[in-house]
PDB file with one MODEL, atoms N, CA, C and O in Angstrom:
MODEL        1
ATOM      1  N   MET A   1     -13.261   0.623  -8.786  1.00  0.00           N
ATOM      2  CA  MET A   1     -13.082   1.520  -9.726  1.00  0.00           C
ATOM      3  C   MET A   1     -13.338   0.843 -11.187  1.00  0.00           C
ATOM      4  O   MET A   1     -12.953  -0.273 -11.535  1.00  0.00           O
ATOM      5  N   GLU A   2     -13.968   1.640 -11.840  1.00  0.00           N
ATOM      6  CA  GLU A   2     -14.290   0.820 -13.353  1.00  0.00           C
ATOM      7  C   GLU A   2     -13.660   1.706 -14.217  1.00  0.00           C
ATOM      8  O   GLU A   2     -13.338   2.873 -13.999  1.00  0.00           O
ATOM      9  N   ASN A   3     -13.496   0.943 -15.360  1.00  0.00           N
ATOM     10  CA  ASN A   3     -13.034   1.797 -16.752  1.00  0.00           C
ATOM     11  C   ASN A   3     -14.272   2.531 -17.342  1.00  0.00           C
ATOM     12  O   ASN A   3     -15.190   1.854 -17.805  1.00  0.00           O
ATOM     13  N   PRO A   4     -14.334   3.885 -17.345  1.00  0.00           N
ATOM     14  CA  PRO A   4     -15.554   4.694 -17.943  1.00  0.00           C
ATOM     15  C   PRO A   4     -15.997   4.269 -19.388  1.00  0.00           C
ATOM     16  O   PRO A   4     -17.131   4.473 -19.820  1.00  0.00           O
ATOM     17  N   ALA A   5     -15.269   3.827 -19.896  1.00  0.00           N
ATOM     18  CA  ALA A   5     -15.393   3.684 -21.451  1.00  0.00           C
ATOM     19  C   ALA A   5     -16.210   2.151 -21.519  1.00  0.00           C
ATOM     20  O   ALA A   5     -17.146   2.045 -22.312  1.00  0.00           O
ATOM     21  N   THR A   6     -15.879   1.166 -20.798  1.00  0.00           N
ATOM     22  CA  THR A   6     -16.429   0.057 -20.984  1.00  0.00           C
ATOM     23  C   THR A   6     -17.223  -0.297 -19.780  1.00  0.00           C
ATOM     24  O   THR A   6     -18.001  -1.246 -19.878  1.00  0.00           O
ATOM     25  N   GLY A   7     -17.119   0.388 -18.577  1.00  0.00           N
ATOM     26  CA  GLY A   7     -17.759  -0.203 -17.453  1.00  0.00           C
ATOM     27  C   GLY A   7     -17.162  -1.288 -16.641  1.00  0.00           C
ATOM     28  O   GLY A   7     -17.488  -1.427 -15.462  1.00  0.00           O
ATOM     29  N   GLU A   8     -16.187  -2.165 -17.297  1.00  0.00           N
ATOM     30  CA  GLU A   8     -15.409  -3.023 -16.852  1.00  0.00           C
ATOM     31  C   GLU A   8     -14.456  -2.707 -15.428  1.00  0.00           C
ATOM     32  O   GLU A   8     -13.756  -1.702 -15.307  1.00  0.00           O
ATOM     33  N   PRO A   9     -14.576  -3.658 -14.515  1.00  0.00           N
ATOM     34  CA  PRO A   9     -13.735  -3.237 -13.112  1.00  0.00           C
ATOM     35  C   PRO A   9     -12.134  -3.205 -13.453  1.00  0.00           C
ATOM     36  O   PRO A   9     -11.519  -4.074 -14.071  1.00  0.00           O
ATOM     37  N   LEU A  10     -11.649  -2.089 -12.947  1.00  0.00           N
ATOM     38  CA  LEU A  10     -10.063  -1.868 -13.002  1.00  0.00           C
ATOM     39  C   LEU A  10      -9.390  -2.232 -11.963  1.00  0.00           C
ATOM     40  O   LEU A  10      -8.289  -2.781 -12.021  1.00  0.00           O
ATOM     41  N   ALA A  11     -10.123  -1.898 -10.727  1.00  0.00           N
ATOM     42  CA  ALA A  11      -9.491  -2.281  -9.512  1.00  0.00           C
ATOM     43  C   ALA A  11     -10.351  -2.137  -8.343  1.00  0.00           C
ATOM     44  O   ALA A  11     -11.310  -1.369  -8.410  1.00  0.00           O
ATOM     45  N   ARG A  12     -10.089  -2.848  -7.192  1.00  0.00           N
ATOM     46  CA  ARG A  12     -11.096  -2.352  -5.984  1.00  0.00           C
ATOM     47  C   ARG A  12     -10.402  -1.536  -5.038  1.00  0.00           C
ATOM     48  O   ARG A  12      -9.196  -1.637  -4.814  1.00  0.00           O
ATOM     49  N   VAL A  13     -11.158  -0.744  -4.498  1.00  0.00           N
ATOM     50  CA  VAL A  13     -10.477   0.371  -3.453  1.00  0.00           C
ATOM     51  C   VAL A  13     -11.306   0.208  -2.361  1.00  0.00           C
ATOM     52  O   VAL A  13     -12.535   0.170  -2.426  1.00  0.00           O
ATOM     53  N   THR A  14     -10.559   0.100  -1.229  1.00  0.00           N
ATOM     54  CA  THR A  14     -10.846  -0.172  -0.054  1.00  0.00           C
ATOM     55  C   THR A  14     -11.510   0.948   0.473  1.00  0.00           C
ATOM     56  O   THR A  14     -11.046   2.054   0.196  1.00  0.00           O
ATOM     57  N   ASP A  15     -12.686   0.856   1.305  1.00  0.00           N
ATOM     58  CA  ASP A  15     -13.326   1.915   1.930  1.00  0.00           C
ATOM     59  C   ASP A  15     -12.767   2.124   3.307  1.00  0.00           C
ATOM     60  O   ASP A  15     -13.210   1.357   4.162  1.00  0.00           O
ATOM     61  N   ALA A  16     -11.938   2.954   3.665  1.00  0.00           N
ATOM     62  CA  ALA A  16     -11.139   3.185   4.790  1.00  0.00           C
ATOM     63  C   ALA A  16     -11.605   4.371   5.214  1.00  0.00           C
ATOM     64  O   ALA A  16     -11.946   5.213   4.382  1.00  0.00           O
ATOM     65  N   GLY A  17     -11.677   4.579   6.350  1.00  0.00           N
ATOM     66  CA  GLY A  17     -12.186   5.759   7.318  1.00  0.00           C
ATOM     67  C   GLY A  17     -10.888   6.423   7.871  1.00  0.00           C
ATOM     68  O   GLY A  17      -9.794   5.908   7.639  1.00  0.00           O
ATOM     69  N   THR A  18     -11.022   7.699   8.688  1.00  0.00           N
ATOM     70  CA  THR A  18     -10.119   8.281   9.757  1.00  0.00           C
ATOM     71  C   THR A  18      -9.444   7.416  10.756  1.00  0.00           C
ATOM     72  O   THR A  18      -8.248   7.542  11.018  1.00  0.00           O
ATOM     73  N   ALA A  19     -10.222   6.533  11.313  1.00  0.00           N
ATOM     74  CA  ALA A  19      -9.531   5.524  11.995  1.00  0.00           C
ATOM     75  C   ALA A  19      -8.528   4.608  11.555  1.00  0.00           C
ATOM     76  O   ALA A  19      -7.482   4.290  12.122  1.00  0.00           O
ATOM     77  N   ASP A  20      -9.079   4.165  10.270  1.00  0.00           N
ATOM     78  CA  ASP A  20      -8.145   3.325   9.478  1.00  0.00           C
ATOM     79  C   ASP A  20      -6.845   4.203   8.959  1.00  0.00           C
ATOM     80  O   ASP A  20      -5.772   3.613   8.841  1.00  0.00           O
ATOM     81  N   ALA A  21      -6.918   5.323   8.712  1.00  0.00           N
ATOM     82  CA  ALA A  21      -5.710   5.892   8.170  1.00  0.00           C
ATOM     83  C   ALA A  21      -4.755   6.209   9.569  1.00  0.00           C
ATOM     84  O   ALA A  21      -3.529   6.116   9.511  1.00  0.00           O
ATOM     85  N   LEU A  22      -5.381   6.545  10.666  1.00  0.00           N
ATOM     86  CA  LEU A  22      -4.670   6.666  11.689  1.00  0.00           C
ATOM     87  C   LEU A  22      -3.901   5.535  12.312  1.00  0.00           C
ATOM     88  O   LEU A  22      -2.817   5.623  12.888  1.00  0.00           O
ATOM     89  N   LYS A  23      -4.614   4.476  12.112  1.00  0.00           N
ATOM     90  CA  LYS A  23      -4.146   3.418  12.642  1.00  0.00           C
ATOM     91  C   LYS A  23      -2.786   2.928  11.580  1.00  0.00           C
ATOM     92  O   LYS A  23      -1.797   2.346  12.025  1.00  0.00           O
ATOM     93  N   ALA A  24      -2.976   3.306  10.052  1.00  0.00           N
ATOM     94  CA  ALA A  24      -1.996   3.029   9.495  1.00  0.00           C
ATOM     95  C   ALA A  24      -0.911   3.953   9.738  1.00  0.00           C
ATOM     96  O   ALA A  24       0.203   3.435   9.814  1.00  0.00           O
ATOM     97  N   LEU A  25      -0.989   5.193   9.875  1.00  0.00           N
ATOM     98  CA  LEU A  25       0.159   6.359  10.097  1.00  0.00           C
ATOM     99  C   LEU A  25       0.906   5.565  11.260  1.00  0.00           C
ATOM    100  O   LEU A  25       2.125   5.429  11.157  1.00  0.00           O
ATOM    101  N   ASP A  26       0.172   4.983  12.470  1.00  0.00           N
ATOM    102  CA  ASP A  26       0.712   4.930  13.697  1.00  0.00           C
ATOM    103  C   ASP A  26       1.640   3.928  13.381  1.00  0.00           C
ATOM    104  O   ASP A  26       2.715   3.962  13.979  1.00  0.00           O
ATOM    105  N   ALA A  27       1.370   2.750  12.288  1.00  0.00           N
ATOM    106  CA  ALA A  27       2.375   1.767  12.116  1.00  0.00           C
ATOM    107  C   ALA A  27       3.512   2.155  11.741  1.00  0.00           C
ATOM    108  O   ALA A  27       4.560   1.822  12.294  1.00  0.00           O
ATOM    109  N   ALA A  28       3.390   3.164  10.412  1.00  0.00           N
ATOM    110  CA  ALA A  28       4.497   3.562   9.759  1.00  0.00           C
ATOM    111  C   ALA A  28       5.313   4.669  10.866  1.00  0.00           C
ATOM    112  O   ALA A  28       6.540   4.746  10.800  1.00  0.00           O
ATOM    113  N   VAL A  29       4.799   5.228  11.537  1.00  0.00           N
ATOM    114  CA  VAL A  29       5.797   5.775  12.692  1.00  0.00           C
ATOM    115  C   VAL A  29       6.459   4.979  13.244  1.00  0.00           C
ATOM    116  O   VAL A  29       7.668   5.083  13.450  1.00  0.00           O
ATOM    117  N   GLY A  30       5.771   4.096  13.549  1.00  0.00           N
ATOM    118  CA  GLY A  30       6.441   2.861  14.558  1.00  0.00           C
ATOM    119  C   GLY A  30       7.796   2.608  13.936  1.00  0.00           C
ATOM    120  O   GLY A  30       8.878   2.723  14.512  1.00  0.00           O
ATOM    121  N   VAL A  31       7.537   2.153  12.353  1.00  0.00           N
ATOM    122  CA  VAL A  31       8.878   1.800  12.173  1.00  0.00           C
ATOM    123  C   VAL A  31       9.627   2.512  11.139  1.00  0.00           C
ATOM    124  O   VAL A  31      10.352   1.963  10.310  1.00  0.00           O
ATOM    125  N   GLN A  32       9.433   3.628  11.226  1.00  0.00           N
ATOM    126  CA  GLN A  32       9.971   4.868  10.787  1.00  0.00           C
ATOM    127  C   GLN A  32      11.862   4.634  10.836  1.00  0.00           C
ATOM    128  O   GLN A  32      12.656   4.369   9.934  1.00  0.00           O
ATOM    129  N   SER A  33      12.023   4.836  12.066  1.00  0.00           N
ATOM    130  CA  SER A  33      13.276   5.138  11.907  1.00  0.00           C
ATOM    131  C   SER A  33      14.253   3.922  11.888  1.00  0.00           C
ATOM    132  O   SER A  33      15.469   4.115  11.899  1.00  0.00           O
ATOM    133  N   ARG A  34      13.741   2.726  11.860  1.00  0.00           N
ATOM    134  CA  ARG A  34      14.271   1.430  11.328  1.00  0.00           C
ATOM    135  C   ARG A  34      14.484   1.326   9.822  1.00  0.00           C
ATOM    136  O   ARG A  34      15.488   0.971   9.205  1.00  0.00           O
ATOM    137  N   TRP A  35      13.284   1.726   9.382  1.00  0.00           N
ATOM    138  CA  TRP A  35      13.260   1.768   7.657  1.00  0.00           C
ATOM    139  C   TRP A  35      14.300   2.847   7.242  1.00  0.00           C
ATOM    140  O   TRP A  35      15.003   2.592   6.264  1.00  0.00           O
ATOM    141  N   ALA A  36      14.488   4.222   8.002  1.00  0.00           N
ATOM    142  CA  ALA A  36      15.387   4.832   7.581  1.00  0.00           C
ATOM    143  C   ALA A  36      16.818   4.575   7.809  1.00  0.00           C
ATOM    144  O   ALA A  36      17.689   5.214   7.218  1.00  0.00           O
ATOM    145  N   ALA A  37      17.085   3.577   8.722  1.00  0.00           N
ATOM    146  CA  ALA A  37      18.500   2.966   8.890  1.00  0.00           C
ATOM    147  C   ALA A  37      18.904   1.934   7.823  1.00  0.00           C
ATOM    148  O   ALA A  37      20.038   1.536   7.557  1.00  0.00           O
ATOM    149  N   SER A  38      17.642   1.563   7.231  1.00  0.00           N
ATOM    150  CA  SER A  38      18.098   0.581   6.429  1.00  0.00           C
ATOM    151  C   SER A  38      18.625   0.862   4.919  1.00  0.00           C
ATOM    152  O   SER A  38      18.343   1.894   4.311  1.00  0.00           O
ATOM    153  N   THR A  39      19.428  -0.188   4.387  1.00  0.00           N
ATOM    154  CA  THR A  39      19.969   0.209   3.027  1.00  0.00           C
ATOM    155  C   THR A  39      18.905  -0.257   2.018  1.00  0.00           C
ATOM    156  O   THR A  39      18.127  -1.199   2.169  1.00  0.00           O
ATOM    157  N   PRO A  40      19.016   0.624   0.893  1.00  0.00           N
ATOM    158  CA  PRO A  40      18.244   0.410  -0.119  1.00  0.00           C
ATOM    159  C   PRO A  40      17.906  -0.895  -0.579  1.00  0.00           C
ATOM    160  O   PRO A  40      16.749  -1.219  -0.843  1.00  0.00           O
ATOM    161  N   ALA A  41      19.147  -1.849  -0.708  1.00  0.00           N
ATOM    162  CA  ALA A  41      19.054  -3.347  -0.732  1.00  0.00           C
ATOM    163  C   ALA A  41      18.246  -4.009   0.338  1.00  0.00           C
ATOM    164  O   ALA A  41      17.534  -4.975   0.065  1.00  0.00           O
ATOM    165  N   ALA A  42      18.313  -3.632   1.270  1.00  0.00           N
ATOM    166  CA  ALA A  42      17.675  -4.074   2.230  1.00  0.00           C
ATOM    167  C   ALA A  42      15.748  -3.831   2.313  1.00  0.00           C
ATOM    168  O   ALA A  42      14.797  -4.540   2.644  1.00  0.00           O
ATOM    169  N   CYS A  43      15.902  -2.658   1.889  1.00  0.00           N
ATOM    170  CA  CYS A  43      14.151  -2.392   1.811  1.00  0.00           C
ATOM    171  C   CYS A  43      13.725  -2.799   0.216  1.00  0.00           C
ATOM    172  O   CYS A  43      12.555  -2.699  -0.156  1.00  0.00           O
ATOM    173  N   ALA A  44      14.604  -3.181  -0.511  1.00  0.00           N
ATOM    174  CA  ALA A  44      13.932  -3.248  -2.115  1.00  0.00           C
ATOM    175  C   ALA A  44      12.596  -4.716  -1.658  1.00  0.00           C
ATOM    176  O   ALA A  44      11.374  -4.615  -1.775  1.00  0.00           O
ATOM    177  N   PRO A  45      13.285  -5.799  -1.212  1.00  0.00           N
ATOM    178  CA  PRO A  45      12.059  -6.693  -1.030  1.00  0.00           C
ATOM    179  C   PRO A  45      10.831  -6.441  -0.455  1.00  0.00           C
ATOM    180  O   PRO A  45       9.750  -6.800  -0.922  1.00  0.00           O
ATOM    181  N   THR A  46      11.010  -5.805   0.589  1.00  0.00           N
ATOM    182  CA  THR A  46       9.417  -5.089   1.398  1.00  0.00           C
ATOM    183  C   THR A  46       8.999  -4.285  -0.153  1.00  0.00           C
ATOM    184  O   THR A  46       8.265  -4.822  -0.983  1.00  0.00           O
ATOM    185  N   SER A  47       9.419  -3.363  -0.275  1.00  0.00           N
ATOM    186  CA  SER A  47       9.089  -2.450  -1.242  1.00  0.00           C
ATOM    187  C   SER A  47       8.411  -3.305  -2.391  1.00  0.00           C
ATOM    188  O   SER A  47       7.200  -3.165  -2.560  1.00  0.00           O
ATOM    189  N   THR A  48       9.094  -4.145  -3.156  1.00  0.00           N
ATOM    190  CA  THR A  48       8.480  -4.935  -4.164  1.00  0.00           C
ATOM    191  C   THR A  48       7.580  -5.726  -3.849  1.00  0.00           C
ATOM    192  O   THR A  48       6.612  -5.863  -4.597  1.00  0.00           O
ATOM    193  N   SER A  49       7.688  -6.416  -2.693  1.00  0.00           N
ATOM    194  CA  SER A  49       6.358  -7.593  -2.109  1.00  0.00           C
ATOM    195  C   SER A  49       5.277  -6.498  -2.017  1.00  0.00           C
ATOM    196  O   SER A  49       4.243  -6.523  -2.685  1.00  0.00           O
ATOM    197  N   THR A  50       5.598  -5.553  -1.150  1.00  0.00           N
ATOM    198  CA  THR A  50       4.307  -4.561  -1.018  1.00  0.00           C
ATOM    199  C   THR A  50       3.508  -4.083  -2.228  1.00  0.00           C
ATOM    200  O   THR A  50       2.301  -4.326  -2.235  1.00  0.00           O
ATOM    201  N   ALA A  51       3.998  -3.497  -3.140  1.00  0.00           N
ATOM    202  CA  ALA A  51       3.881  -3.120  -4.419  1.00  0.00           C
ATOM    203  C   ALA A  51       3.016  -4.375  -5.201  1.00  0.00           C
ATOM    204  O   ALA A  51       1.979  -4.124  -5.815  1.00  0.00           O
ATOM    205  N   ALA A  52       3.493  -5.548  -5.115  1.00  0.00           N
ATOM    206  CA  ALA A  52       3.170  -6.759  -5.971  1.00  0.00           C
ATOM    207  C   ALA A  52       1.900  -6.980  -5.091  1.00  0.00           C
ATOM    208  O   ALA A  52       0.810  -6.908  -5.659  1.00  0.00           O
ATOM    209  N   SER A  53       1.936  -7.184  -4.053  1.00  0.00           N
ATOM    210  CA  SER A  53       0.738  -7.214  -3.326  1.00  0.00           C
ATOM    211  C   SER A  53      -0.489  -6.461  -3.267  1.00  0.00           C
ATOM    212  O   SER A  53      -1.596  -6.965  -3.076  1.00  0.00           O
ATOM    213  N   SER A  54      -0.175  -4.825  -3.497  1.00  0.00           N
ATOM    214  CA  SER A  54      -1.160  -4.163  -3.870  1.00  0.00           C
ATOM    215  C   SER A  54      -1.580  -4.143  -5.382  1.00  0.00           C
ATOM    216  O   SER A  54      -2.654  -3.657  -5.738  1.00  0.00           O
ATOM    217  N   TRP A  55      -0.829  -4.603  -6.105  1.00  0.00           N
ATOM    218  CA  TRP A  55      -1.311  -4.790  -7.416  1.00  0.00           C
ATOM    219  C   TRP A  55      -2.291  -5.914  -7.917  1.00  0.00           C
ATOM    220  O   TRP A  55      -3.094  -5.886  -8.849  1.00  0.00           O
ATOM    221  N   ARG A  56      -1.921  -7.126  -6.831  1.00  0.00           N
ATOM    222  CA  ARG A  56      -3.090  -8.284  -7.072  1.00  0.00           C
ATOM    223  C   ARG A  56      -4.127  -8.102  -6.456  1.00  0.00           C
ATOM    224  O   ARG A  56      -5.121  -8.718  -6.840  1.00  0.00           O
ATOM    225  N   ASN A  57      -4.250  -7.035  -5.096  1.00  0.00           N
ATOM    226  CA  ASN A  57      -5.477  -7.259  -4.484  1.00  0.00           C
ATOM    227  C   ASN A  57      -6.463  -5.887  -4.981  1.00  0.00           C
ATOM    228  O   ASN A  57      -7.524  -5.520  -4.475  1.00  0.00           O
ATOM    229  N   HIS A  58      -5.764  -5.322  -6.071  1.00  0.00           N
ATOM    230  CA  HIS A  58      -6.513  -4.285  -6.631  1.00  0.00           C
ATOM    231  C   HIS A  58      -6.608  -4.304  -8.385  1.00  0.00           C
ATOM    232  O   HIS A  58      -6.489  -3.315  -9.107  1.00  0.00           O
ATOM    233  N   THR A  59      -6.799  -5.385  -8.721  1.00  0.00           N
ATOM    234  CA  THR A  59      -6.965  -5.802 -10.052  1.00  0.00           C
ATOM    235  C   THR A  59      -8.260  -6.587 -10.160  1.00  0.00           C
ATOM    236  O   THR A  59      -8.611  -7.053 -11.244  1.00  0.00           O
TER     237      THR A  59
ENDMDL
END
C-alpha cells in the first residue's frame, strides 16, 4: 500500500486467498467460546498485542 501523493510505502498487505481466509475463520471459531467467556481484562493483553503486531508488520 502506497501513499498516492508521494509513492512512499504506507503498509505491506498480505496477499491471501480463500483458503487462508477459511483457515483463519476456522481458528477463530475454535476459540470463540473461550474468548466469549473471558473478561475484558483477560482479553486486553491479547488484543493489544495483536494490534501492535499488526501495526509493526504493516508499516
